[in-house]
N, C-alpha and C positions, 0 to 999 in steps of 0.2 A: 618340509622336503621344500626342496626347489623348484622340482615340476613335477607338473601331473600328466603330462603329454608333452609328449616333441614335435615341435612348430610345423615340420612335414607330414608330418599324420594326420592330423584330423581332418576329419570327415563332413558328409552332409549329415549323417548320423547323430555326431558331437552337438548339434543346433540346438541352442539354450542352457547347456552343461557350462556350469563354472571352473574354467580352467585356469591354473595358470603354469607357462610358458618362461622358459628360460635360455636365451642364447645371444647372440651378438646383434647388434642393431647393422642392417645391410643398408638401408636407403631411408632418408626423411623429410616428407614431404610434405609441404603447407597450401592447402586447398582452399586459402579463403575464411581461415575461424576452423577447419577442421584439418586435423593433423595424421597424418599415417605415415608409419613406420613398419617397416618391414623385417622380421624377428626371423634372424637365420642362427639354425643349429646345425649336428651334422648329417640330419633328417631331412631339412628342406627349408623350406621358407613359409611363412604364416605373415597376412597381411593386420596389422593392429593399429584402431579406430580411435584416434585421443580427442577430447574436448576442449582440454582443459592445457595450458602451454605450458605452466607453470612445471607439468610434469616434465617435461621435456627441459631444465632447468642442467646446464650442465651433459647432459646427453648429448655426444659426438656419435657419429658413425665409427663402428667397431667396438662403441661402450658396452659391457655386457649386463645384459638388465633380465631382471625378472617382473613378468605379467600377469597382474589377479583381474579375470575380465570374465564374462560371457559369449561364447561363438555364438553368433548369427550367421544368417543366407546374406551375400548380398545382394543388393540389387541388378537385374539383369543387365542393366550396361554396363557394370564394373564388371564381371563375370570374366576372368585371365584364364583361359583352357590352357592356358601353355604351363600352369602350372596343377599340380597334385591339390592341393587348395583353394585352388581360384574361385572356389562355388562359396568360400564364405572367409568372414573374417571375427577379430576377436575384438570388442570395445570393450576396450580397456577401464577400470577402475581403479588401479593402481599400478605406479611402475616404480619401481626399485632398481639403486643400482647398485650391479654387486662386483663387477670390476670398471674403473673409468679409464678413459681412453683418450689420448693425445689429441688437441683438435686437428693436429696437421699429419699427416698418414703419410709415410716416406714414396706410397705410389701409392693408385686406386687399385683396390684387392682386384677386382672383376678385371681389372687390366695387368693383372701382375705380369703374365708372361710376356708382354710387351714391352717390359723395364729392361734396363741391363743387368745382365747375371750379376754380376757382381752384386747388386744392391740386393736383388731377388736372396742369392743366397745371406748376405748378410741378415735379413729381416727375415731369413726362411721362415720363421712360425707366422710373421704375417703373409705371406709366399702361399705355404700350406693350405692358407684358408680358402685362395682359389677355387671357382669349384672343380676346373677340371683337371689340376695338380691334385687336387683332395680326392676324386673319384679316381684317379689314377695310381694312390696310394690303397686306397679303397680297393682296386683292382687286383692292386697286387698280392693284398692280401687271400684272397678271394681262390688267385690262382695260385697259389702256396698249397693254402687248404685243403684244393682241388688235387694237387699233384701229390698230396702228402696221402691223401687219402688211394690215390691209382695203387702205389707203390705198397701200402700195405696191402691190401685186394690180390695183388701179384706176389705175394707173401714174403717181400720184402721185412726186415727190421732196421728200425729207425736208432743208429748208434752216433753218438758224439765225440771226437776224436779231439785230441790237445790242440789248444793253440799257442801253447811255447809247445817250441821244436826245436829240434838243430838243422842250419842249414842245409838246401839241399839243391842241388842244381837243375832246377824247373826250368830255364830258360828265360827268364827274366831276374831283376835285382830284389833282393832280400831284404824285408826291414827287421835291422837287428837289434834286440831286448838284450839294456848289458845286467850282467848277474852279479847283487848284491854279495849273494855267499861263496861268488867264485871270482875272486877277481883276474881281471883280465879275460874271462868266460862270456860268449854271447847266447842268449836263446836265439831264434828267428822264428816269426809268424810264419806260418803255413802258406805255400803258393799253393797249394792245393793239399786235401789227406791222402795224397798219393801212397806212402810208404806205410800206412797205418792202415789204410783201407786193405791192402794187398795184405798185412799179417794178420788181419782180421779173418782173410780168406783162409791164412794158414792154420787159423786159431778153430776154425771147425764149422764160424758161422757162413751157413752157404748162400744168402743174400743181404748184403746191408745197403741203407741209405742214410744219407742225410744232406737239409739244407744244409750246406755246407760256406761258411766263410772263407774266405781265399782273400792274402795278404801278398800284392806285388809293385814294391816299387818302379811304376812303369808312368810313359807321361799319357794323357787324356786325349780322349779323339770324340767322336760325335756317338759312337757304341762301346764305348770304352769309356770308366771312371776309373782316376788313379785313387789307386791305394786298398781299395777294399771291393771284393765283388761275392758275391754269394750264386753257386750252385748246387744243380741235383746232382750230387756223387753216388753214384752207384758203383756195385761190383758185383760179380756173379761167380761164384765155386763152379766148377765142375761145367764150363760154357765155351764155348767157342763163337768166333766173330757175328755169325747168323744169330747167334741166342741175345748180344746185345743189341745189335741193329734192332730185331721182331721186340724187344722192351721198348729199348728209343723211339719206334716210330710208332707204337699204338699210345704211348703216355703222351707223343706230343699231340697226335693227330684227335685224339680225344678232348686235350687240351685246348687246343685252337679250336674245336667246333662248340666246344662248350660256351667259350669268350667271344664267339666273333660272327658276324653271320654273311661273312666275305668265304669262297669258295678254299678249298683246302685239300691239296692232293692227298687220296689216300693211300691207306702200306697197301702194297708195298711201296716206301720209294726209289727214287732212281736212284740207281747205285753206278756210279761213276769214278772209273779209275784216277789217281791224279794226271798223271802223263796226258790221257786223254782229255779231261778237264781243262789244261795248261794250254791244248791245239786247239781245242773246239768253242772253248769260252774267253781263252786270256787271262785263266784265276784257278784257283782252285776253292774260291767261293762263287759259282756262277749264279746267275740271277736268271732261273729260269723260267721267269715270266716273262724274257725278252726272246723273243724266238729266234732271232737270226744263231749263226753257226758260224764260228771260223774256219776255213777250209786250208789246209795247208799243201802251196803252190809250190813249194819248192825245189821236188822232185820235176815238174813240170816246166820250170824255167829253165832248167839246163838244160833245156831241150831247145831253149828258143834263144835268138842272138837278141838279146837286152844286153848291154853290158852291167848296168845299174841293179839287176838284180841277179847276175852271174853265182857271187862267191858268197849269197848273202842267204839265211832262210825268208821263205815268204811267205805270206798268209792273204789270204784271201775272203773278202765277205759279200758277201750277193744282198745287198738288199732292192724291193720297188720302190725305187722314187721318181716312178713315171708324173709327169703334170708337176714336179719339182722346179722352181724358177732358177735361173744360174746361181742369185744368190745363195742360195741351197749350198751348191758344191763351196762356192765360194769362201763359205763359210766352215765347211767340213774342212778345208785345207790349215783355216785360221786355228779353229780347234786342235789338229794334230800339229804346226808347230808350236800353238801353246804348250804341250805337253813331251818338246822333245824331236819331235820329226822332223828330219827335212822336207818333207814332201808326202799327197796323200796321193797317186795314183788310183784312178777308175776308167771302166768303159762302159757305156752303157748298148744292150740290145734296142734297137731301134729301126724298125721296117727290114728286119731279118739279118741286121748287120750292126757290127760295134763301131761305135762310134766311141773317138778321143784320144788324146795323145801319144797312148801307148798301142793303138790298133795296130797302127802300120808297122808295129815289130811283130807282128802275128800273121802268120800263113791261113789261109782258107781249114787246113787241117787242127793248125792250132784252136780256130775259134770253134771249131766242131766239136773240140774235145772238148774246149770248155761250155759251152754249151749243152753235153750230153752230159758230161761227168759231173757237173752244180747244177745242171737242171734250171738252168737260166731261161726265162721265160722275155717276151718284148717286155719291155720296159723298164726290167732289170738293170744294176749298174753293180758292177763288180768291182769292188772296191781292193786296193792292193797295200798292205802294209811289208815292209821289207827291214830289218835293223839286224842287227848281231844277234848271234843266239840268245844271248842273257838277256835281251830287253823287249825282242820282238813279240814276247806271246802278252807280255802286260801292255804290251801300247795296242796289241791287236784286242786288247780285251778292252779299253780304254776308247778307241774307234767304236769297237763293236756295241759299248752303253749308252754311247753319244748317238749314235744310229738310230735304236729303241727308242730313247725319249726323245731325238726332235722327229723322229717320225710317227711316235706316237703309239709304238708297238706292246708298251711294257702293259700288261693287265695287272693295275692295280687296284681292280675286285678281288684279287686270290692270293694265297700264301704257299707255293710253290719249296715243294722240301726236298733234298735229295742226300745220297750219302758218298761224300768221296773216300776210297779206299786207298791203303796199297800205297800210302807216301813212303818216300826213298829213309833210307834206315839213318844214312849218315850226308853230310855235306864237307866242304871245302871251307875252310874257314883262313880268309886270307888277311889276316890279322897274327894268329898266331904260326898259319902256313902248315894247319894239319888238319885231321878229321875231326867232325863235331858231329854229334846228335842232330838231328833234325827235328826231330818233336820229342816224345816220352822218351825218355832213358833205358826204360824198364819193358822195353815193348820187347813182342816176340817177333825174330826174323821170318819171312818166308822163308821156308828152307831150313829151318833151323841152323844148327852147328853146320851142319855141310855147305851152307851158302857164307856162313863169316870166315868158313876155310878154304873155303875154294871160288870164292865171289873177287871181282874189285869192289872194295865198298862202295865205289860209285854207283855198281849196280846191284848193290841190297836193298832191299823192300824192307818193308813189316807190315805187321798187320794190325795198322793204325788207320784210324777212320776219322773224319769229320760229317756233324748235319751241316747241312746251309739250308738257309730258308731265304726266300728274296735277296740274295748275292751278301747277307749277312750269318757267319759263321757264329753257330750256336754253341756246339759243344763239339768237343774231342773227345775220343778213347782209343784202345788197345786191347789187344789181345793181351797180356802179359808175359812176363819171360820169366819162367818159376823154377828152370833146371841152372841150379851151379853152376853148371860147366858152359852152359850158351852165355851167361849171363857173366861171367868171367873172359871168355872171348870176346862178348861184346865191346863190353868196358875196355878193353885192352886195346882193341882198335880205334876206340878214342883215346887213348893214350894216360889211361889209366892201368898203373900195375896191381895185381892182388890185394898190395897193404894198400895203398890208397882205397880198394873198395871195401877191403876190411874197413879202412879207419872211416869213409864215410859212411858208407850202408851196411854197418857193421849188422845190424838186427835182423835186414832183410837176407842178407847175404849168409848167416847164421839159419835164419829160420827156414832158409831154402833147404838145409841140408836135413831137415827133418819133418820130409815126408807134404812137401804145399802142393797142393791139386793145380791142375788149369785152373785157371781163371783172367776174368776180360774184364772191363769196366767201361763208363762214360759219365761224363757230366755236362750236361746240358745248362746254361747260363741263364740264370734265371731272371737277372735284370735288361738281358737282352729280349728274354720272350713276354716279360711283360713291357717293355719298350715297341716290338711289334703289337701287340694288341692292342696296345693302347694307342697306338697310330701315332709317335712320335718321332722326330729326329734326334732327340740329344739322349740319352741315357739318363742324364741329371734329374730328367723330368719326371721318372719313374723311380726315385730314390728318396727318401722323409730328407737325410743332412746329408747329401750327394759333399765331395771336396770340391773346390772349382778347377780347371783347366790348372794352374800352376796345382794342382796337392795340396792346398790350404781349405782350413775351414774357418773362414773368414768372421762366423758370426760367433765361434767358441776362443778363436784364435790362437788354430793351434797350424801349424807346429808352432811355438810358443818357447821362449827361455823359461828354465829351473834355475833355483836357489843353489848356490856355494854345496851347499850340506847336501843339497842332491847329489850333486855330481861324483863330491866327495863318497857317498852311499855306494855308487856304483863302481867307482874306480877309477873316473873317467875326469882330465883334464884339458879346459880348451885355450890352446895358444890362436891367437891373432893371425 
């Protein structure tokens, strides 16, 4: 037996017992003849006392050792109340090295999160010993287990779908796997289990879920890891949009309440249509912890003799900036120009009248209309954003975020959820000069076949929805298109012939002709959920072995070269 107890679980009731502990040497301290060693395992730390220096021969920090000794109470002046085991220590009779460690570590384990990320990922096995990172991975495990229990309690059954599948237009690049047995043909790693879960609904399974791995060849960012990610993938037969949203908001609410002490917005979550979100928040991923709301002033300025705001859309943001020095407004202008704006106009209500460079273009009636319609109060400042229709909402959203953070309006002790609904079904592709799907190509258009046959593609919306929390998209989903006729017309608008539809989505297209129930689903991202609950800024700190920002595994050396024989086996030749 390599251990009788865990290092972090010894208590005062163990005083007087002979124990054997095994773990890593966290620290070594010499107090004038008496040596102290902190022994660490996954459960915590225990202080070990050694009176024989020879016991520490070849023992360095992070050496794996086994300690034999007796538990005793610490002297009152040496009690460490910060540790669960701070009231006891182990007096060592014997120390055995189980796994030697080099004397020079690439970084201090306790400070590893401050180390350059490339070094951390190269020595990830050491990085994961850091208490904070270690706890993130433990938290991830607990969250996944809790979510799985909730889904089963809601009568969902867990089904695993294939990893080797066919390429599908999900919106990102596929990872391709060459076939050895079928020359010149390729599998694709699934961007999502989309077609499989819909086929499960056609197969007669009522409620499906899995903690699904998904693979997309896309660039990294703070809340997205390149290569692979995991999602709570679920689908429901005989379900409409509200049925799916109810499941999502209850599971997410219970999960966040379980694993955080912060305030969590309760169900029902706010539901905001896509176009409304762009106008009010400048984004389809609004951070509702920020109370500032954007208003559309385009119509207002159509009646104002101010040439700069005449032929472009105008947005306004009211914020209380009373007491702010001139430098605040100078900084707001600097920020505006840094994101590509030509300027940032504003007027402030002071002593019952507006002050600011635009004020002279406003009549008394104009001013009263603004005060009344926007509920502007004494000391409030109205900021103006004017740009092209393609960029004005995004720019206004960035100004809203800057103001919320600079004025310290964002409630950092809260999780605020919302659903964004009614996404446009199609968008214009300037490269192909054609119509593309904006979201999931398997979504049901609002208005069904009639909408597809009678409306301009730019005016067609879909039963598509996202879950957003604190400005981060956690999930996307949709009511699925289960009708072969609607599916055929929807893909035709995006440039797919019926033959292409049958070739690329033959299984789904065929299955829908054999009695497909209405169905809908969603897929909240596990990595992003854990990132929020762990209060981390980057998603890589909640994934055990992530790729770096350049989609490389620097620890194992992936992607790497393979032998010529391996290439021949899959019928591939590489030219310089």
